[in-house]
PAZAPA-4460 file (N, C-alpha, C; in steps of 0.05 Angstrom, whole numbers, plus 32768, in hexadecimal, padded with zeros to 4 digits):
% residues 53
    n_x    n_y    n_z   ca_x   ca_y   ca_z    c_x    c_y    c_z   seq   type   mol
   873C   76F1   8619   874D   7706   8623   873E   771A   8633     1      M     A
   8725   7720   862C   8715   7733   863B   870F   772A   8657     2      G     A
   870A   7710   865A   8705   7706   8676   871E   7708   8687     3      R     A
   8735   7703   867B   874E   7705   868B   8753   7722   8694     4      L     A
   874E   7735   8682   8752   7751   8689   873D   775A   869E     5      L     A
   8724   7751   869C   8710   7757   86B0   8717   774C   86CB     6      A     A
   8722   7734   86CB   872B   7728   86E5   8742   7737   86F1     7      T     A
   8755   773E   86E0   876C   774D   86EA   8763   7769   86F5     8      A     A
   8750   7775   86E8   8746   778F   86F2   8739   778C   870D     9      A     A
   8729   7776   8711   871D   7771   872A   8731   776C   8741    10      A     A
   8746   775E   873B   875B   7759   874E   876A   7773   8755    11      I     A
   876F   7784   8741   877B   779D   8745   876A   77AF   8757    12      L     A
   8750   77AF   8752   873E   77BF   8762   873E   77B6   877F    13      A     A
   873E   779C   8783   873E   7791   879E   8758   7798   87AD    14      A     A
   876F   7796   879E   8789   779D   87AA   878A   77BB   87B1    15      L     A
   877F   77CC   87A0   877E   77E9   87A6   876D   77EE   87BF    16      L     A
   8757   77E0   87C2   8746   77E3   87DA   8755   77DB   87F3    17      M     A
   8764   77C5   87F1   8773   77BC   8809   8789   77D0   8810    18      L     A
   8797   77DA   87FC   87AB   77EE   8800   879E   7807   880D    19      V     A
   8788   7810   8802   877A   7828   880D   8772   7824   882A    20      A     A
   8768   780D   8831   8760   7807   884C   8778   7807   885F    21      L     A
   878E   77FC   8856   87A7   77FB   8866   87B1   7818   886B    22      A     A
   87B1   7827   8855   87BB   7843   8857   87A9   7854   8869    23      L     A
   878E   7850   8867   877C   785F   8878   8780   7857   8895    24      A     A
   8785   783E   889B   8789   7836   88B6   87A3   7841   88C2    25      A     A
   87B6   7846   88B1   87D0   7853   88BA   87CF   7871   88BA    26      N     A
   87B9   787C   88B1   87B6   7899   88B2   87BF   78A8   889A    27      G     A
   87C6   789B   8884   87CE   78A8   886C   87B5   78AA   885A    28      N     A
   87A4   78BE   8861   878A   78C0   8855   878A   78C9   8838    29      L     A
   879D   78DA   8831   879E   78E5   8816   87A4   78CE   8801    30      M     A
   87B8   78BF   8807   87BF   78A8   87F6   87AA   7893   87F6    31      I     A
   879D   788F   880E   8787   787B   880F   8770   7884   87FE    32      A     A
   876A   789E   87FE   8754   78A8   87ED   875A   78A5   87D0    33      G     A
   8773   78AA   87C8   877B   78A6   87AC   8779   7888   87A4    34      L     A
   8780   7876   87B7   877D   785A   87B2   8761   7851   87AE    35      S     A
   874F   785C   87BF   8732   7857   87BB   8729   7862   87A0    36      F     A
   8732   7879   8799   8729   7885   877F   8734   7873   8768    37      L     A
   874C   786A   876A   8757   7859   8755   8747   783F   8753    38      G     A
   8740   7834   876A   8730   781B   876A   8715   781F   875D    39      A     A
   8709   7837   8762   86EF   783D   8757   86F1   7840   8738    40      S     A
   8706   784D   872F   870A   784F   8712   870F   7835   8705    41      L     A
   871E   7823   8712   8723   7808   8707   8709   77F9   8705    42      V     A
   86F8   77FB   8719   86DF   77ED   8719   86CD   77F8   8703    43      I     A
   86CC   7813   8700   86BC   781F   86EB   86C6   7816   86D0    44      Y     A
   86E0   7816   86CB   86EB   780E   86B1   86E5   77F1   86AC    45      F     A
   86E7   77E0   86C1   86E1   77C4   86BE   86C4   77BF   86B6    46      R     A
   86B2   77CD   86C3   8695   77C8   86BE   868C   77D4   86A4    47      E     A
   8698   77EA   869B   868F   77F6   8682   869D   77EC   8669    48      T     A
   86B5   77E2   866C   86C5   77DA   8655   86CB   77BC   8653    49      T     A
   86D2   77B0   8668   86DD   7796   8668   86C9   777F   866B    50      L     A
   86B2   7785   8678   869F   7770   867D   868A   776F   8667    51      V     A
   8688   7757   865B   8673   7753   8646   8658   774D   8654    52      D     A
   8643   7756   8648   8628   774F   8652   861D   7736   8646    53      D     A
***
């Protein structure tokens, strides 16, 4: 179950990055910044909680 959640978190982070890039290209910088922040938090959560060493 942990590997599935870690994979889902990685996919979510990638999608948030794509959304942020699209929003930044369209000029909606505030929402793009929030999307980048959300992606960063998902990556942090994934690396500290979901990934086993």
